[in-house]
C-alpha positions as CSV (number, residue, x, y, z in Angstrom):
1,M,11.1,-11.2,-52.9
2,N,13.6,-12.8,-50.7
3,Q,11.6,-12.0,-47.6
4,N,8.5,-13.5,-49.1
5,N,10.3,-16.7,-50.1
6,N,11.7,-16.9,-46.6
7,R,8.2,-16.5,-45.2
8,K,6.9,-19.3,-47.5
9,D,9.7,-21.6,-46.4
10,N,9.1,-20.8,-42.8
11,N,5.3,-21.6,-43.3
12,K,6.2,-25.0,-44.9
13,Q,8.5,-25.8,-42.0
14,D,5.9,-24.8,-39.5
15,K,3.1,-27.0,-40.9
16,P,4.4,-30.3,-39.5
17,S,5.0,-28.7,-36.2
18,R,1.5,-27.3,-36.1
19,N,-0.1,-30.7,-36.9
20,G,1.9,-32.3,-34.2
21,R,0.9,-29.6,-31.8
22,F,-2.8,-30.2,-32.6
23,I,-2.5,-33.9,-32.0
24,L,-0.9,-33.2,-28.7
25,I,-3.7,-30.9,-27.8
26,V,-6.4,-33.5,-28.6
27,I,-4.6,-36.1,-26.6
28,A,-4.3,-33.7,-23.7
29,A,-8.0,-32.9,-24.0
30,I,-9.0,-36.6,-23.9
31,I,-6.9,-37.2,-20.8
32,G,-8.3,-34.2,-19.1
33,T,-11.9,-35.3,-19.8
34,L,-11.2,-38.7,-18.4
35,L,-9.6,-37.3,-15.3
36,L,-12.5,-34.9,-14.7
37,N,-15.1,-37.7,-15.1
38,T,-13.2,-40.0,-12.8
39,L,-12.8,-37.2,-10.3
40,W,-16.5,-36.4,-10.4
41,Q,-17.6,-39.9,-10.0
42,N,-15.2,-40.4,-7.0
43,L,-16.6,-37.3,-5.3
44,T,-20.2,-38.3,-5.8
45,K,-19.8,-42.0,-4.9
46,E,-17.3,-41.6,-2.1
47,S,-19.9,-42.1,0.7
48,T,-22.0,-44.8,-1.1
49,K,-21.7,-48.5,-1.4
50,E,-22.1,-50.4,-4.6
51,V,-24.5,-53.4,-4.8
52,T,-25.7,-55.5,-7.7
53,F,-29.1,-55.0,-9.3
54,D,-30.3,-58.3,-7.9
55,E,-29.3,-57.3,-4.4
56,F,-31.2,-54.0,-4.9
57,L,-34.4,-55.9,-5.8
58,T,-34.0,-58.2,-2.8
59,M,-33.7,-55.3,-0.5
60,V,-36.8,-53.7,-2.0
61,D,-38.8,-56.9,-1.5
62,E,-37.5,-57.1,2.1
63,E,-38.8,-53.6,2.8
64,K,-35.4,-52.2,3.6
65,V,-35.3,-49.5,0.9
66,K,-36.7,-46.1,2.0
67,E,-35.9,-43.8,-0.9
68,V,-34.7,-44.2,-4.5
69,T,-33.1,-41.6,-6.8
70,F,-32.7,-42.3,-10.5
71,D,-29.8,-41.0,-12.5
72,T,-28.6,-41.5,-16.1
73,E,-26.7,-44.7,-15.5
74,T,-27.2,-45.4,-11.8
75,I,-29.8,-45.9,-9.1
76,T,-29.0,-44.4,-5.7
77,F,-31.0,-45.5,-2.8
78,K,-31.1,-45.5,1.0
79,A,-31.7,-48.7,2.9
80,T,-31.3,-50.1,6.4
81,D,-28.6,-52.7,7.0
82,K,-28.6,-55.7,9.4
83,D,-28.0,-53.5,12.4
84,G,-31.0,-51.2,11.5
85,K,-28.7,-48.3,10.5
86,E,-29.6,-46.3,7.4
87,K,-26.9,-46.3,4.6
88,S,-26.5,-45.1,1.0
89,Y,-26.2,-47.6,-1.8
90,Y,-26.0,-47.4,-5.6
91,T,-26.4,-49.9,-8.5
92,G,-26.5,-49.7,-12.2
93,T,-29.5,-49.8,-14.5
94,I,-30.2,-52.6,-16.9
95,D,-29.4,-51.6,-20.5
96,N,-29.3,-48.0,-19.5
97,Y,-33.1,-47.8,-19.0
98,V,-35.7,-48.7,-16.4
99,T,-38.7,-50.8,-17.2
100,N,-42.2,-50.0,-16.1
101,D,-42.2,-53.1,-13.9
102,L,-39.5,-51.7,-11.7
103,V,-41.4,-48.5,-11.2
104,E,-44.6,-50.3,-10.3
105,R,-42.6,-52.6,-8.0
106,L,-41.2,-49.6,-6.1
107,E,-44.6,-47.9,-5.9
108,S,-46.2,-51.1,-4.5
109,H,-43.7,-51.0,-1.6
110,E,-44.5,-47.3,-1.1
111,I,-40.9,-46.3,-1.8
112,E,-40.3,-42.6,-2.5
113,I,-39.0,-42.0,-6.0
114,S,-37.0,-38.9,-7.1
115,G,-34.8,-37.9,-10.1
116,K,-35.6,-38.4,-13.8
117,I,-36.5,-41.9,-14.7
118,P,-34.2,-42.8,-17.7
119,E,-35.8,-44.3,-20.7
120,E,-34.3,-46.2,-23.5
121,Q,-31.7,-44.0,-25.2
122,N,-29.8,-43.9,-28.5
123,Y,-26.3,-45.1,-27.8
124,L,-24.7,-43.0,-30.5
125,V,-26.3,-39.8,-29.1
126,T,-25.3,-40.7,-25.6
127,F,-21.7,-41.3,-26.7
128,L,-21.6,-38.0,-28.6
129,L,-23.0,-36.0,-25.7
130,E,-21.1,-37.6,-22.9
131,W,-17.6,-38.1,-24.6
132,I,-17.1,-36.4,-27.9
133,L,-18.6,-33.1,-26.9
134,P,-16.5,-32.6,-23.7
135,I,-13.4,-33.6,-25.7
136,L,-14.1,-31.0,-28.4
137,V,-14.7,-28.4,-25.7
138,M,-11.4,-29.2,-24.0
139,A,-9.5,-29.3,-27.3
140,A,-10.9,-25.9,-28.3
141,L,-9.9,-24.4,-24.9
142,F,-6.4,-25.8,-25.2
143,L,-6.1,-24.6,-28.8
144,L,-7.0,-21.0,-27.7
145,I,-4.5,-21.1,-24.9
146,S,-1.8,-22.5,-27.2
147,R,-2.3,-19.8,-29.8
148,F,-2.2,-17.1,-27.2
149,L,1.1,-18.4,-25.8
150,T,2.5,-18.8,-29.4
151,K,1.8,-15.2,-30.1
152,R,3.5,-14.2,-26.8
153,M,6.5,-16.3,-27.6
154,D,6.8,-14.9,-31.2
155,G,6.4,-11.3,-30.1
156,L,8.4,-11.4,-26.9
157,G,11.0,-14.0,-27.6
158,G,9.7,-16.7,-25.2
159,I,7.1,-17.2,-22.5
160,G,7.0,-14.0,-20.6
161,G,9.7,-12.5,-22.9
162,I,12.5,-14.3,-21.1
163,G,14.4,-15.1,-24.3
164,Q,14.2,-11.6,-25.8
165,S,17.1,-9.2,-25.7
166,K,16.7,-6.5,-23.0
167,A,18.9,-4.0,-24.9
168,K,17.9,-0.4,-24.9
169,V,17.9,0.8,-28.4
170,Y,18.8,4.5,-29.1
171,M,18.0,5.1,-32.8
172,E,20.1,7.6,-34.8
173,K,20.8,10.6,-32.6
174,E,18.8,9.5,-29.6
175,T,21.8,9.0,-27.4
176,G,22.1,12.8,-27.1
177,V,25.9,12.5,-26.5
178,T,28.8,13.4,-28.7
179,F,32.5,13.8,-28.2
180,R,31.8,17.4,-27.2
181,D,30.3,16.0,-24.0
182,V,33.3,13.9,-23.1
183,A,36.4,15.6,-21.8
184,G,39.7,14.5,-20.4
185,Q,39.9,11.3,-22.6
186,D,41.6,12.6,-25.7
187,E,43.6,9.4,-26.2
188,A,40.6,7.2,-25.9
189,K,38.6,9.4,-28.3
190,E,41.4,9.2,-30.9
191,S,41.3,5.4,-30.8
192,L,37.6,5.5,-31.5
193,V,37.6,8.1,-34.3
194,E,38.7,5.4,-36.9
195,I,35.7,3.2,-36.0
196,I,33.4,6.2,-36.5
197,D,35.0,7.1,-39.9
198,F,34.6,3.5,-41.0
199,L,30.9,3.5,-40.2
200,H,30.6,6.8,-42.2
201,N,32.9,5.8,-45.1
202,P,33.3,2.0,-45.3
203,K,34.3,2.0,-49.0
204,K,37.4,4.0,-48.3
205,Y,38.7,1.1,-46.2
206,T,37.3,-1.8,-48.1
207,A,38.9,-0.4,-51.3
208,I,42.3,-1.1,-49.9
209,G,41.3,-4.4,-48.3
210,A,41.1,-3.2,-44.7
211,K,38.6,-4.6,-42.3
212,L,36.8,-2.9,-39.5
213,P,37.8,-4.1,-36.1
214,K,34.9,-6.3,-34.8
215,G,35.2,-5.1,-31.2
216,A,36.8,-2.6,-28.9
217,L,37.1,-3.1,-25.1
218,L,37.0,0.0,-22.9
219,V,38.9,-0.6,-19.7
220,G,39.2,1.8,-16.8
221,S,38.3,2.7,-13.2
222,P,34.7,3.2,-12.2
223,G,33.4,6.7,-13.1
224,T,36.0,7.5,-15.8
225,G,33.3,7.7,-18.5
226,K,33.4,4.4,-20.4
227,T,29.6,4.2,-20.9
228,L,29.5,7.9,-21.8
229,L,32.3,7.4,-24.3
230,A,30.4,4.5,-26.0
231,K,27.3,6.6,-26.3
232,A,29.4,9.5,-27.8
233,V,30.7,7.1,-30.5
234,A,27.1,6.3,-31.4
235,G,26.2,10.0,-31.4
236,E,29.1,10.9,-33.6
237,A,28.4,8.0,-36.1
238,H,24.6,8.7,-36.2
239,V,23.8,4.9,-36.1
240,P,21.5,2.8,-33.9
241,F,23.0,2.1,-30.5
242,F,22.1,-1.1,-28.6
243,S,23.0,-0.7,-25.0
244,I,22.8,-3.7,-22.6
245,S,24.5,-4.8,-19.3
246,G,26.3,-8.1,-19.1
247,S,24.1,-9.2,-16.2
248,D,20.9,-8.8,-18.4
249,F,21.9,-11.9,-20.3
250,V,22.0,-14.2,-17.3
251,E,18.8,-15.7,-15.8
252,M,17.9,-18.7,-13.7
253,F,17.0,-20.8,-16.7
254,V,19.8,-22.4,-18.7
255,G,19.8,-21.2,-22.3
256,V,18.0,-17.9,-21.8
257,G,21.2,-15.9,-22.0
258,A,22.3,-17.6,-25.2
259,S,18.8,-16.8,-26.7
260,R,19.2,-13.2,-25.7
261,V,22.6,-13.0,-27.4
262,R,21.2,-14.4,-30.6
263,D,18.2,-12.0,-30.5
264,L,20.5,-9.0,-29.9
265,F,22.7,-9.7,-32.9
266,Q,19.7,-10.4,-35.1
267,Q,18.2,-7.0,-34.2
268,A,21.5,-5.2,-34.8
269,A,22.0,-7.0,-38.2
270,K,18.6,-5.8,-39.4
271,V,19.4,-2.1,-38.9
272,A,23.2,-2.2,-39.7
273,P,25.3,-0.2,-39.5
274,A,24.9,-0.3,-35.8
275,I,26.8,-0.4,-32.5
276,I,26.3,-2.9,-29.8
277,F,27.5,-1.9,-26.3
278,I,27.8,-4.4,-23.5
279,D,28.5,-2.8,-20.2
280,E,30.2,-4.7,-17.4
281,I,31.0,-7.6,-19.8
282,D,32.8,-9.4,-17.0
283,A,29.4,-10.6,-15.8
284,I,29.3,-13.1,-18.7
285,G,32.9,-13.0,-19.9
286,R,34.6,-14.4,-16.8
287,S,37.3,-16.9,-17.6
288,R,36.0,-20.5,-17.9
289,D,37.8,-22.4,-15.1
290,S,36.7,-26.0,-14.6
291,R,38.9,-26.5,-11.5
292,F,36.3,-25.1,-9.1
293,G,33.2,-25.9,-11.0
294,G,31.4,-23.7,-13.5
295,N,28.1,-22.0,-14.2
296,D,26.4,-23.7,-17.1
297,E,24.1,-20.7,-17.9
298,R,27.0,-18.2,-17.9
299,E,29.3,-20.4,-19.9
300,Q,26.6,-21.1,-22.5
301,T,26.0,-17.4,-22.8
302,L,29.7,-16.7,-23.3
303,N,30.0,-19.5,-25.9
304,Q,27.1,-18.0,-27.8
305,L,28.6,-14.6,-27.7
306,L,31.9,-15.9,-29.1
307,A,30.0,-17.7,-31.8
308,E,28.0,-14.6,-32.7
309,I,31.1,-12.4,-32.9
310,D,32.8,-14.9,-35.2
311,G,29.6,-15.3,-37.3
312,F,28.8,-11.8,-38.4
313,D,30.5,-9.9,-41.2
314,S,32.2,-6.7,-40.0
315,S,31.9,-5.2,-43.4
316,K,28.1,-4.8,-42.8
317,G,29.0,-2.2,-40.1
318,V,28.1,-3.9,-36.8
319,V,30.6,-2.9,-34.2
320,I,30.8,-4.3,-30.6
321,L,31.9,-2.1,-27.8
322,A,32.3,-3.5,-24.3
323,A,33.3,-1.9,-21.0
324,T,34.8,-3.5,-17.8
325,N,37.0,-2.5,-14.9
326,R,38.2,-6.1,-14.3
327,P,40.0,-7.1,-17.6
328,E,42.3,-9.5,-15.8
329,I,39.4,-12.0,-15.2
330,L,38.0,-12.0,-18.8
331,D,38.3,-15.2,-20.8
332,K,41.3,-15.3,-23.1
333,A,39.1,-16.5,-26.0
334,L,37.1,-13.2,-25.7
335,L,40.2,-11.0,-26.0
336,R,42.0,-12.7,-28.9
337,A,42.4,-11.0,-32.3
338,G,39.3,-11.2,-34.4
339,R,37.0,-10.6,-31.5
340,F,37.9,-7.6,-29.3
341,D,40.8,-6.5,-31.4
342,R,41.4,-3.3,-29.5
343,R,41.8,-2.4,-25.8
344,I,41.2,1.2,-25.1
345,I,42.3,2.5,-21.7
346,V,40.0,5.1,-20.2
347,D,42.2,6.4,-17.4
348,R,41.8,9.0,-14.7
349,P,42.1,12.4,-16.2
350,N,45.3,14.5,-15.7
351,L,45.3,18.2,-14.7
352,E,44.3,19.5,-18.1
353,G,41.7,16.7,-18.4
354,R,40.1,17.6,-15.1
355,Y,40.0,21.2,-16.2
356,Q,38.3,20.4,-19.4
357,T,35.9,18.0,-17.6
358,L,35.0,20.8,-15.2
359,R,34.3,23.1,-18.1
360,V,31.9,20.5,-19.6
361,H,30.0,20.0,-16.3
362,T,29.8,23.7,-15.6
363,R,28.6,24.5,-19.1
364,N,25.0,24.9,-17.9
365,I,25.9,26.3,-14.4
366,K,25.8,30.0,-13.7
367,L,29.3,30.7,-12.3
368,A,30.4,33.8,-10.4
369,E,33.4,35.9,-11.6
370,D,35.7,34.6,-8.9
371,V,35.5,31.0,-10.0
372,D,38.9,29.5,-11.0
373,L,38.5,26.1,-12.5
374,H,42.3,25.7,-12.9
375,K,42.7,25.9,-9.1
376,L,39.9,23.5,-8.5
377,A,41.4,21.0,-11.1
378,Q,44.7,21.3,-9.3
379,A,43.1,20.4,-5.9
380,T,41.2,17.4,-7.2
381,A,44.1,15.2,-8.2
382,G,43.0,11.6,-8.7
383,A,39.3,12.5,-9.2
384,V,37.4,10.9,-12.1
385,G,34.7,12.4,-14.3
386,A,31.8,11.2,-12.1
387,D,33.5,12.7,-9.0
388,L,33.8,16.1,-10.8
389,A,30.2,16.0,-12.0
390,N,29.0,15.3,-8.4
391,L,31.3,18.1,-7.1
392,V,29.8,20.7,-9.4
393,N,26.2,19.5,-8.7
394,E,26.9,19.7,-4.9
395,A,28.2,23.3,-5.4
396,A,25.1,24.3,-7.3
397,L,22.9,22.8,-4.5
398,R,24.8,24.7,-1.9
399,A,24.4,28.0,-3.8
400,V,20.7,27.5,-3.9
401,R,20.5,26.6,-0.2
402,L,22.3,29.9,0.6
403,G,19.9,31.9,-1.6
404,R,22.3,32.8,-4.3
405,H,21.8,32.7,-8.1
406,T,25.4,31.9,-9.0
407,V,28.0,29.4,-7.9
408,N,31.2,30.9,-6.5
409,Q,34.6,29.5,-5.8
410,E,33.8,28.9,-2.1
411,D,30.9,26.7,-3.2
412,L,33.1,24.6,-5.3
413,L,35.9,24.2,-2.7
414,T,33.4,23.5,0.0
415,S,31.8,20.8,-2.1
416,F,35.2,19.3,-2.7
417,E,35.8,19.1,1.1
418,V,32.3,17.6,1.6
419,V,33.3,14.8,-0.8
420,I,36.6,14.2,1.2
421,A,35.5,14.6,4.8
422,G,31.7,14.9,4.7
423,T,29.6,17.8,5.9
424,E,30.3,19.7,9.2
425,K,28.7,18.2,12.3
426,K,27.5,21.3,14.0
427,G,25.9,19.5,16.9
428,T,29.2,17.9,18.0
429,V,30.6,19.6,21.1
430,L,34.2,18.8,22.1
431,T,35.6,19.5,25.6
432,D,38.3,22.1,25.9
433,I,41.1,19.6,26.3
434,E,39.8,17.6,23.3
435,K,39.8,20.7,21.2
436,R,43.3,21.5,22.2
437,I,44.5,18.0,21.4
438,V,42.8,18.1,18.0
439,S,44.3,21.5,17.3
440,Y,47.9,20.4,18.1
441,H,47.3,17.2,16.2
442,E,46.3,19.0,12.9
443,V,49.0,21.6,13.3
444,G,51.5,18.8,13.8
445,H,50.6,17.4,10.4
446,A,50.8,20.9,8.8
447,L,54.1,22.0,10.3
448,V,56.0,18.7,9.5
449,A,54.9,19.3,5.9
450,A,55.6,23.1,5.9
451,L,59.0,22.9,7.5
452,Q,60.4,20.4,4.9
453,K,61.1,20.3,1.2
454,N,59.6,17.8,-1.3
455,T,56.0,18.1,0.2
456,K,52.7,19.2,-1.1
457,P,51.8,22.7,0.2
458,V,49.1,22.9,3.0
459,S,46.0,24.7,1.8
460,K,43.7,24.4,4.8
461,I,43.6,23.3,8.4
462,T,40.4,22.9,10.4
463,I,39.3,21.4,13.7
464,V,35.6,21.4,12.9
465,P,34.2,17.8,13.2
466,H,32.8,16.2,10.0
467,T,30.3,13.4,9.2
468,S,33.1,11.2,8.0
469,G,34.2,10.8,11.6
470,A,37.2,13.2,11.4
471,L,37.4,15.7,14.2
472,G,39.5,17.8,12.0
473,Y,41.8,17.5,8.9
474,T,44.7,19.1,7.1
475,M,44.4,19.5,3.4
476,Q,47.4,19.5,1.0
477,T,47.1,20.6,-2.6
478,P,49.8,19.7,-5.1
479,E,51.3,22.5,-7.1
480,E,51.7,20.4,-10.2
481,E,50.8,17.0,-11.6
482,K,53.3,14.4,-10.6
483,Y,53.6,10.8,-11.8
484,L,56.8,9.7,-10.0
485,S,57.7,9.9,-6.4
486,T,61.2,9.6,-4.9
487,K,62.1,7.7,-1.8
488,Q,62.9,11.0,0.0
489,E,59.4,12.4,-0.9
490,L,57.8,9.2,0.4
491,L,59.7,9.4,3.7
492,V,58.6,13.0,4.2
493,E,55.0,11.9,3.5
494,L,55.4,9.2,6.2
495,Q,56.6,11.9,8.6
496,T,53.7,14.1,7.7
497,L,51.2,11.3,8.4
498,L,52.7,10.6,11.8
499,G,53.1,14.3,12.6
500,G,49.7,14.3,14.4
501,R,50.6,11.5,16.8
502,A,54.1,13.1,17.3
503,A,52.5,16.4,18.3
504,E,50.2,14.7,20.8
505,Q,53.2,12.9,22.4
506,T,55.5,16.0,22.3
507,V,53.0,18.4,23.9
508,F,50.7,16.3,26.1
509,G,52.6,13.0,26.5
510,V,49.5,11.0,25.6
511,Q,48.4,8.8,22.7
512,T,44.8,9.2,21.4
513,T,42.6,7.3,19.0
514,G,42.6,10.3,16.6
515,A,45.7,9.0,14.9
516,A,44.1,5.7,13.8
517,N,43.5,6.7,10.1
518,D,47.0,8.3,10.0
519,I,48.7,5.1,11.2
520,E,46.7,3.0,8.7
521,R,47.7,5.2,5.7
522,A,51.3,5.4,6.9
523,T,51.5,1.6,7.3
524,E,50.1,1.0,3.9
525,L,52.6,3.4,2.3
526,A,55.5,1.9,4.2
527,R,54.5,-1.6,3.1
528,K,54.4,-0.5,-0.5
529,M,57.9,1.0,-0.1
530,V,59.3,-2.2,1.2
531,M,57.3,-4.9,-0.7
532,Q,56.5,-3.2,-4.1
533,F,58.9,-0.2,-4.7
534,G,62.1,-2.0,-3.6
535,M,63.1,0.8,-1.2
536,S,64.4,-1.4,1.6
537,D,68.1,-2.3,1.8
538,K,67.4,-5.6,3.5
539,I,64.6,-6.9,1.2
540,G,66.2,-5.4,-1.9
541,L,64.7,-5.3,-5.4
542,M,62.0,-7.9,-4.8
543,N,58.3,-7.6,-5.2
544,L,56.6,-9.6,-2.4
545,T,53.0,-9.0,-3.3
546,S,50.4,-10.0,-6.0
547,A,48.3,-7.1,-6.9
548,G,44.5,-7.3,-7.1
549,S,42.4,-5.5,-9.7
550,E,44.3,-2.6,-11.2
551,Y,41.3,-0.5,-11.8
552,L,39.3,-1.2,-8.6
553,D,42.1,-0.2,-6.2
554,D,42.2,-3.7,-4.7
555,K,44.8,-4.1,-1.9
556,A,47.8,-6.3,-2.7
557,Y,48.2,-9.5,-0.8
558,M,51.5,-11.3,0.3
559,D,53.0,-13.7,-2.1
560,C,56.2,-14.8,-0.4
561,S,57.5,-17.2,2.3
562,Q,56.8,-16.7,5.9
563,A,60.4,-15.9,6.7
564,T,60.5,-13.2,4.0
565,A,57.2,-11.8,5.2
566,S,58.5,-11.6,8.7
567,D,61.6,-9.7,7.5
568,A,59.4,-7.3,5.5
569,D,57.2,-6.6,8.5
570,A,60.4,-5.8,10.5
571,E,61.5,-3.4,7.8
572,V,58.1,-1.7,7.7
573,R,58.3,-1.1,11.5
574,I,61.8,0.3,11.2
575,L,60.6,2.8,8.6
576,L,57.6,3.9,10.7
577,D,59.6,4.2,13.9
578,A,62.3,6.3,12.2
579,S,59.7,8.6,10.6
580,Y,57.9,9.0,13.9
581,K,61.1,9.9,15.7
582,Q,62.1,12.5,13.0
583,A,58.6,14.1,13.2
584,C,58.9,14.3,17.0
585,A,62.4,15.9,16.8
586,L,61.2,18.4,14.2
587,L,58.2,19.5,16.3
588,Q,60.3,19.6,19.5
589,E,62.8,21.9,17.6
590,H,60.0,24.2,16.6
591,R,57.9,23.9,19.8
592,E,57.2,27.6,20.1
593,L,55.9,27.8,16.5
594,L,53.7,24.7,17.2
595,D,52.2,26.4,20.3
596,E,51.6,29.7,18.4
597,V,49.9,28.2,15.4
598,A,47.8,25.7,17.5
599,L,46.5,28.5,19.8
600,F,45.7,30.6,16.7
601,L,43.8,27.6,15.2
602,L,41.9,27.2,18.5
603,Q,40.6,30.7,18.2
604,R,39.7,30.6,14.5
605,E,38.9,26.8,14.1
606,T,39.8,27.0,10.4
607,I,42.9,28.6,8.9
608,T,44.3,28.7,5.4
609,G,47.7,27.6,4.1
610,D,48.8,31.2,3.6
611,E,48.1,32.0,7.2
612,L,50.2,29.1,8.3
613,M,53.1,30.1,6.1
614,T,52.9,33.6,7.6
615,F,53.8,32.1,11.0
616,V,56.5,29.9,9.5
617,E,58.2,32.9,7.7
618,K,57.9,35.0,10.8
619,E,59.8,32.4,12.8
620,N,62.6,32.4,10.3
621,E,63.2,36.2,10.8
622,P,65.6,37.1,13.7
623,Q,63.5,38.3,16.6
624,E,63.4,38.2,20.4
625,Q,61.7,35.1,21.7
626,T,59.3,35.4,24.5
627,A,57.7,32.6,26.4
628,N,54.2,32.7,27.7
629,A,53.7,29.9,30.3
630,D,49.9,30.5,30.4
631,E,49.6,29.6,26.8
632,T,51.3,26.3,27.1
633,P,48.5,23.6,27.1
634,Q,48.6,21.0,29.8
635,M,46.7,17.8,30.4
636,P,45.1,17.6,33.9
637,T,47.4,14.9,35.0
638,A,50.8,14.9,36.7
639,E,52.2,12.7,33.9
640,A,51.3,15.2,31.3
641,K,52.8,18.1,33.2
642,G,56.0,16.2,33.7
643,N,56.4,15.3,30.0
644,E,55.7,18.8,28.9
645,G,58.7,20.4,30.5
């Protein structure tokens, strides 16, 4: 009954607007008809000259008229002017008809007559045919077009559907995702269980006076599974799920975004309980700052979103979930209590989380018996769910390329290396001296790490070029998950990063471009130690930077005076120089071990961490040392030979 009454009220409200629309259509039709008539007359009379009827008769009597054409209201004729040139003229008829005397007069002068000779006409019929009929035709045409556009606007939310919500609707269980498909985010899932329970059993909460939180904001790094988690909430709750991106609200036309927001909430209210998920909400939720100008369309959309969140009743079961990786730029009005009441952190998974995530992604993969997901989870520290899914898929593709029906441990580890360094460049051919330099460079990294405490164990060394641009790399795998690092551990990491350049200088006395990435990473680490971690005696416990986005790994920028920045740069350089000298001293002390491992790597191209530790443990045993001068690599320059000694 209520719906019928509403429809009647809507029809009553629509009648005045429809009458006004019809009047506008009639006016437009009249104007169009007048314009068409005027245009036609101008086109037909553009090249003719108008004369009076008396002038026409005078020209007939003077034998200047050659040809006459009768029309409904005009007489067009050709005549010669004073210069004897033939021109076109036209004149009007008298009382819209032509007398027999005029026709006889023209025939007496032997003038050629063409066209239909108009007779006396009914003025009413003429008016109806020439004016009313075209107006009615034009009005009917405009009315048909108007009705067509009205249907389009009603059905699509505007001309061309620009005002309609673009949300993808997954009804009931159509998301196909549950909490079983989300791993490594136990804390986030616990925060969302209450929302699901409220959607299932709202009376249990309303009986005590509790209200359902209107919104929850999922915050985390890209690839951590925010969208997947939102779909899992809908799958667990078995309610309609409206999914839309923040950028889908914004268009070129001002007001379209606000219209889409209204349409989205209206659709959700009709099928409540339901979940609305807005991905990348920072596209419309950016802070409104008038200092540097604003975007009217985006701000209107945000204002409408705030109004809709405040306007709906949460007891009906409409929950808003949103995701972003830039929470620091969101408008404070959007984050206040009563709108997005909860902030749920979707962080990078820990060791156990990565293991559970790998189990989920390998659920439909045929694995060999030698697969150890624990070891793979240990090696992939810092990886997010999307990285692990890509890794497993790359391993499956590799197994197919090699003609196998199962994925083994080698496939998984190789795929992990492909993600880090790219695929092997089999066509790259290094010269002998380049291969020796790369070999010593990588062994320099590995030995500096292996000969000291507080370092991550070396798991692999290779001198095979890869598509990432690396001519080789040394892989270290942590034995356990760590969340804190001491100053001593960071200093050892600095020495390890500079161990490659130290080996080049110690053995060959040269500096190559191969250490560019090592120096970049070492400089960044040293800057953090001085400017963020307070590990410099001169700078002290002072943070000199302002960090960028926490979840996008933005680099921090300087936020201090020029004098302090100069002192900080000096401290960074002192740290790097000291670490480099210590790495050089360590490699010089174990020079024979460096030569032995580097030559072994030259022969094998790739060695494991266990093989490296075999050489290290062998050196620690008392044994007779022998030197082999032929195995000592030398650069083909006098300078290199002199530095080697």
